Every structure is written in C-alpha cells, then in structure tokens.
C-alpha positions in Angstrom: 1.4 2.9 27.3 3.1 2.5 24.0 3.4 5.7 21.8 1.4 5.4 18.6 3.5 5.0 15.5 3.9 8.0 13.2 1.9 7.1 10.0 3.6 7.1 6.6 1.8 7.5 3.3 3.7 6.6 0.0 2.7 9.1 -2.8 3.3 7.7 -6.2 2.2 8.8 -9.7 3.5 9.1 -13.2 5.6 12.1 -14.2 3.3 15.2 -14.6 0.5 13.8 -12.6 0.6 16.7 -10.1 2.5 15.2 -7.1 4.8 18.2 -6.9 1.8 20.6 -6.9 0.3 18.6 -4.1 3.5 18.5 -2.1 4.0 22.3 -2.5 0.4 22.7 -1.2 1.2 20.6 1.8 4.4 22.6 2.5 2.7 26.0 2.1 -0.9 26.0 3.3 -2.2 26.4 6.8 -3.8 22.9 7.2 -2.9 22.4 10.8 -0.8 19.3 10.3 2.9 18.9 11.0 3.8 16.7 8.0 7.4 15.6 7.1 7.7 15.3 3.3 10.4 13.1 2.0 11.0 14.3 -1.6 13.4 12.5 -3.9 13.3 14.6 -7.0 15.5 17.5 -5.9 14.8 20.8 -7.6 11.1 20.0 -8.2 9.9 21.6 -4.9 10.2 25.2 -4.2 12.0 25.4 -0.9 12.5 28.9 0.5 12.6 27.9 4.1 14.0 30.2 6.6 14.6 27.3 8.9 17.3 24.9 7.7 17.3 22.2 10.3 20.3 20.4 8.8 22.0 21.5 5.6 24.0 18.3 5.6 20.9 16.1 5.3 18.9 18.8 3.5 16.1 18.8 6.1 14.1 22.1 6.2 11.4 23.3 8.5 8.8 25.3 6.5 6.9 28.3 7.7 3.7 26.3 8.3 5.5 23.9 10.6 5.9 21.1 8.1 9.3 19.6 7.4 10.8 18.8 4.0 13.6 16.3 3.6 15.3 16.2 0.1 17.0 12.9 -0.6 18.4 11.1 -3.5 16.6 8.1 -4.9 19.5 5.9 -3.7 19.2 7.1 -0.1 18.6 4.5 2.6 14.9 5.1 3.4 15.2 3.7 6.9 18.2 6.0 7.7 16.2 9.0 6.5 13.3 7.9 8.8 15.7 7.6 11.7 16.9 11.2 11.2 13.3 12.4 11.1 12.3 10.4 14.2 15.1 12.3 16.0 12.6 15.2 15.7 9.5 13.2 16.4 8.1 15.9 18.7 7.8 18.1 15.7 6.2 15.5 13.3 2.7 14.1 13.2 2.9 12.5 9.8 5.3 11.4 7.0 4.6 11.7 3.3 7.0 9.8 1.2 7.1 10.7 -2.5 8.5 8.2 -5.0 10.0 9.1 -8.4 7.5 9.2 -11.2 9.1 6.2 -12.9 9.4 4.1 -9.7 7.4 1.1 -8.8 6.2 1.9 -5.2 6.2 -1.7 -4.1 10.0 -1.9 -3.2 9.5 1.2 -1.1 6.5 -0.4 0.6 8.6 -3.5 1.3 11.0 -1.4 3.5 8.2 -1.2 6.1 8.1 -5.0 6.5 11.8 -5.5 7.4 13.1 -5.9 10.9 14.4 -2.5 12.0 14.1 -0.6 15.2 12.9 2.6 13.5 9.8 0.6 12.4 8.7 0.6 16.0 8.2 4.3 15.6 6.7 4.6 12.1 4.1 2.5 10.2 2.9 2.4 6.6 -0.6 3.9 6.4 -1.4 3.7 2.7 -0.2 3.9 -0.9 -1.7 6.9 -2.8 -1.3 7.1 -6.5 -2.0 10.3 -8.6 -2.9 10.1 -12.3 -3.1 12.8 -14.9 -6.6 12.7 -16.4 -5.3 14.1 -19.7 -2.7 11.4 -20.2 -3.4 8.4 -18.1 -5.2 6.5 -20.8 -2.2 6.8 -23.1 0.1 5.5 -20.3 -2.2 2.6 -19.6 -2.1 1.6 -23.2 1.7 1.5 -23.2 2.4 -2.2 -22.4 6.1 -2.9 -22.7 7.2 -5.4 -25.3 8.3 -8.0 -22.8 4.7 -8.3 -21.7 5.2 -6.6 -18.4 2.7 -3.9 -17.6 3.6 -0.3 -17.8 4.7 1.5 -14.6 1.4 3.4 -14.7 -0.4 0.1 -14.3 1.8 -1.0 -11.5 1.2 2.3 -9.6 -2.6 1.8 -9.8 -2.6 -1.9 -9.0 -0.9 -1.4 -5.7 -2.7 1.8 -4.6 -5.1 2.1 -1.7 -6.4 5.4 -3.1 -6.1 6.8 -6.6 -6.5 10.6 -7.2 -7.5 11.4 -10.8 -6.0 14.9 -11.1 -6.5 17.6 -13.8 -10.1 16.7 -14.4 -10.7 20.3 -15.4 -8.8 19.5 -18.6 -11.1 16.7 -19.8 -14.8 16.0 -20.2 -17.1 14.1 -17.8 -17.2 11.1 -20.2 -13.4 10.9 -20.1 -13.4 11.0 -16.3 -16.0 8.2 -16.2 -14.0 6.1 -18.6 -10.8 6.6 -16.5 -12.6 5.6 -13.4 -13.8 2.4 -15.1 -10.3 1.6 -16.2 -8.9 2.1 -12.8 -11.6 0.0 -11.3 -10.7 -2.8 -13.8 -7.1 -2.8 -12.5 -7.9 -2.3 -8.8 -11.2 -3.4 -7.4 -10.5 -2.2 -3.8 -9.1 1.3 -4.0 -11.1 4.5 -3.4 -11.0 6.9 -6.4 -11.1 10.6 -6.0 -11.1 13.4 -8.6 -9.2 16.7 -8.3 -8.1 19.8 -10.2 -4.8 21.6 -9.5 -4.0 18.8 -6.9 -6.5 20.4 -4.5 -7.1 17.3 -2.5 -8.9 16.8 0.8 -5.9 15.8 3.0 -8.3 13.7 5.2 -9.0 11.6 2.2 -5.3 10.6 1.7 -3.8 10.8 5.2 -4.6 8.6 8.1 -6.8 6.1 6.2 -5.1 3.1 7.8 -5.2 1.0 4.6 -2.5 -1.3 5.9 -4.2 -1.7 9.3 -5.9 -5.1 8.8 -7.8 -5.0 12.1 -9.4 -1.6 11.1 -10.2 -2.8 7.6 -11.7 -6.0 8.7 -13.9 -4.2 11.2 -15.1 -1.5 8.8 -15.5 -3.8 5.8 -15.9 -7.5 6.8 -16.3 -8.5 3.2 -12.9 -7.2 2.1 -11.4 -10.7 2.5 -14.4 -12.6 1.1 -13.9 -15.5 -1.1 -14.0 -14.2 -4.7 -12.0 -14.3 -7.8 -11.6 -11.2 -10.0 -9.8 -11.0 -13.3 -8.8 -7.4 -14.0 -8.8 -5.7 -17.4 -5.1 -5.9 -17.3 -4.5 -9.5 -18.4 -1.5 -9.8 -16.1 -3.0 -8.8 -12.7 -5.4 -11.0 -10.9 -7.0 -11.0 -7.4 -7.9 -14.2 -5.7 -9.2 -14.6 -2.2 -10.1 -17.7 -0.1 -11.8 -18.6 3.1 -10.3 -21.6 5.0 -12.5 -23.1 7.7 -10.9 -24.5 10.9 -7.7 -23.5 12.7 -4.2 -23.4 11.2 -1.0 -24.6 12.9 1.2 -21.6 13.4 4.5 -23.3 12.4 2.9 -24.8 9.3 1.6 -21.3 8.3 5.0 -19.8 8.8 6.5 -22.5 6.5 3.8 -22.0 3.9 4.2 -18.2 3.8 8.0 -18.4 3.7 7.8 -20.9 0.7 5.3 -18.8 -1.1 7.3 -15.6 -0.6 10.5 -17.4 -1.8 9.0 -19.0 -4.9 6.4 -16.6 -6.1 7.5 -13.3 -4.5 8.4 -11.4 -7.7 4.9 -11.8 -9.1 3.0 -11.5 -5.8 2.2 -7.8 -5.6 0.3 -7.8 -2.3 -1.0 -10.6 -0.1 -2.9 -10.1 3.2 -5.2 -12.0 5.5 -6.7 -12.6 8.9 -5.8 -16.0 10.2 -7.1 -18.3 12.9 -4.1 -20.1 14.5 -4.6 -23.1 16.8 -3.9 -22.2 20.5 -4.1 -18.4 19.8 -7.2 -16.6 21.1 -6.5 -13.6 18.9 -7.0 -13.0 15.2 -3.6 -12.9 13.4 -2.9 -10.4 10.6 -0.8 -11.5 7.6 0.7 -8.7 5.5 3.0 -9.3 2.5 4.6 -7.3 -0.3 6.4 -9.4 -2.8 8.9 -11.6 -0.9 8.5 -9.9 2.4 5.8 -10.7 4.9 4.9 -10.3 8.5 2.4 -11.7 11.0 1.2 -10.2 14.2 -1.7 -10.5 16.7 -4.8 -8.4 16.4 -7.7 -8.4 18.8 -9.5 -11.5 20.2 -11.8 -13.5 18.0 -15.4 -12.5 18.6 -17.7 -15.4 19.5 -16.9 -19.0 18.7 -16.6 -19.0 14.9 -13.1 -18.9 13.6 -11.8 -19.2 10.0 -9.0 -17.7 7.9 -9.3 -15.4 5.0 -6.4 -14.6 2.6 -6.2 -12.4 -0.5 -3.5 -12.7 -3.2 -3.0 -10.0 -5.8 -0.4 -10.8 -8.5 0.6 -11.8 -12.0 0.6 -15.3 -13.5 0.3 -17.0 -10.1 -0.9 -20.6 -9.5 -3.6 -19.6 -7.1 -4.8 -23.1 -6.4 -1.3 -24.0 -5.3 -0.9 -21.0 -3.0 -4.2 -21.7 -1.4 -3.3 -25.4 -1.1 -0.2 -24.6 0.9 -2.2 -22.7 3.5 -5.0 -25.4 3.5 -2.3 -28.0 4.3 -1.8 -26.1 7.6 -5.3 -26.9 8.9 -5.1 -28.7 12.2 -8.5 -30.4 12.0 -9.4 -30.7 8.3 -13.0 -29.8 7.6 -14.9 -32.0 5.1 -14.2 -30.7 1.6 -17.1 -29.9 -0.6 -17.5 -31.7 -3.9 -16.7 -28.6 -5.8 -13.2 -28.5 -4.7 -10.5 -30.0 -6.8 -9.0 -33.3 -5.8 -5.3 -33.1 -4.9 
C-alpha cells in the first residue's frame, strides 16, 4: 500500500496581510497538528525554539510539535522539501509561505516537475490572505505596462482567500471586497478573519488540486461556461468536448499550448476521456508546466472531456480547437460552432 503524500499548502498574500500572525499562531497554539512551516522572510517569525534540529539548515522544532524551516527566497524548494521529508515521521503537513511581493504561480509550478521528492509531497491548495483595510487600494494599482498588480495575481490563482483584519472596516467594505474578489476569481472560497484567527480546517487539507475529489464534490466545476472577470486581463473559459481523445494527440496539443501560451496561462485543468483508457484522466497545468495522470474508472457509458483555461489575453477558440483536433471519432458539430 502506497503511503499517502504529505500535503503542501502555499500561503501567499500582500505585505501586511497577516501571514506572519497566522504562522506564529500555527507554531505556538495547541491545535494538534504537526505542521512544517517553510518561511522565507527571515526575522519575521518569533522563533524561540528549544529544539534546534539543524542549525545549518535553520530547521527548528517548536514546543507544540510543529517544525519551522527558515529559508532564503533563492533556496531550492525541492531541496528544502527533501530535508523535511527526511523527518517525515514528525510531519503531517507542510505550509509554504511566499514573500509578500511574490507571484505564487512559479512556486506552484515546482510541484509539477519530475522529481523523486514529489512522490512524497503533493500540492493541496493555494491560500491567499488580504488586508481588509488596504486590499482595495492594492487592487486599484495596475502597473503602467498593463500587467495586473501582484495583489490581483495572488487572488486570481487562489483556491481560498482569507479577508483578514475585518475588525478594522465596516460590513459594507467587507461586502465590497468580497464582490471584487469574486470578480477576479469565481471559484475560490472566501473567508473573513480578525487577527488571522483562521479555522485551520478551512485552509489545510482542502484538496483543491485533487481533480478527482473536486469533480466528485462539484461536478459542475468544469462545466462549459465563459466568465470575464472585473480585471480586464483575466478570463476563464471552459469547454466540454464530446467523444474520446487520442492520448498522443492530447499530449502534443497540451505541449504546444504550454510552449506557446504558457506565460499567460495561469491555470489549466481538466478531466479527459482518452481512447482505450477505461479511467478518467486528470490534466493539471500551471503556466508552461503540465501533467496528466489516471483517476478512477469512468462511471457508466457516457464519456466526454472537460477543460478549464484561466489566463490573460488568450485565444481560447484556438486552445479549444487543439484539443478538439484530438477527437478520435468526431461528433457532429452544432451549427453554433465556428467554422474552421
């Protein structure tokens, strides 16, 4: 029996959003979890651990059984994970904090490369914290080159957004912030907090990157729809493709899309029906990196593929067309579809 992977949550959020307060809570309180925190803004966290596991790598065991690993932003994430996995018997969970100015997507990409340590750890979710008192100002700061602010990027890619410091603003402001977040990200859960007092069950172990879990709990999450967000740059497009796809043609289509459109393709994911394969196949992509793997068997006789693209300035019809070209037995097109 294979050992379950240790789940990893990426915690992102603008400077001052309350990430450090949350991390200090995790490293201090008796919450019954053995969480390894990878913290890359040294000096921000109050480490007074009596247990220095390794001073060379700055890995500390805290009094409540959690582990804190202080790294530099330039550290090789996979190497840090390898060192933590050497202590796997003492770790149930990994929480990876990104710098307040960092785009979390390159960090997420690390979990899609081919590396032995990724047999032991798996990406669970991206959680973004925002400061209720300042997030609207950050969202209004669009850089002059037309690229969204980092605050926008951090919300767009999040599976869960925590609106922190709601005690500092009125209910109308919180409602307005929720609406703006929903305009940028239609699929994330939004939670409010004060002093970063967050229900850990709401941010850990939510399996947002587990397509089989998501498809089972919310079959509509890959439904065919088109959403234009309030951010003029970010769009979400999903498609349903009847029939079965040829595996080699799908690989070529995905590789070409990743190569040509990767920089603007924030997230892409799907459940595919491949000819000759009785199982549903998951597609997961972040920018230029993607992976495919088998899920459970298809229920019943009906099989089709559903794919979602989230990105900026993408020719969605062309992306969809590349996957449609992989259909083994083309289904009659409806009159509404564009002619090639």
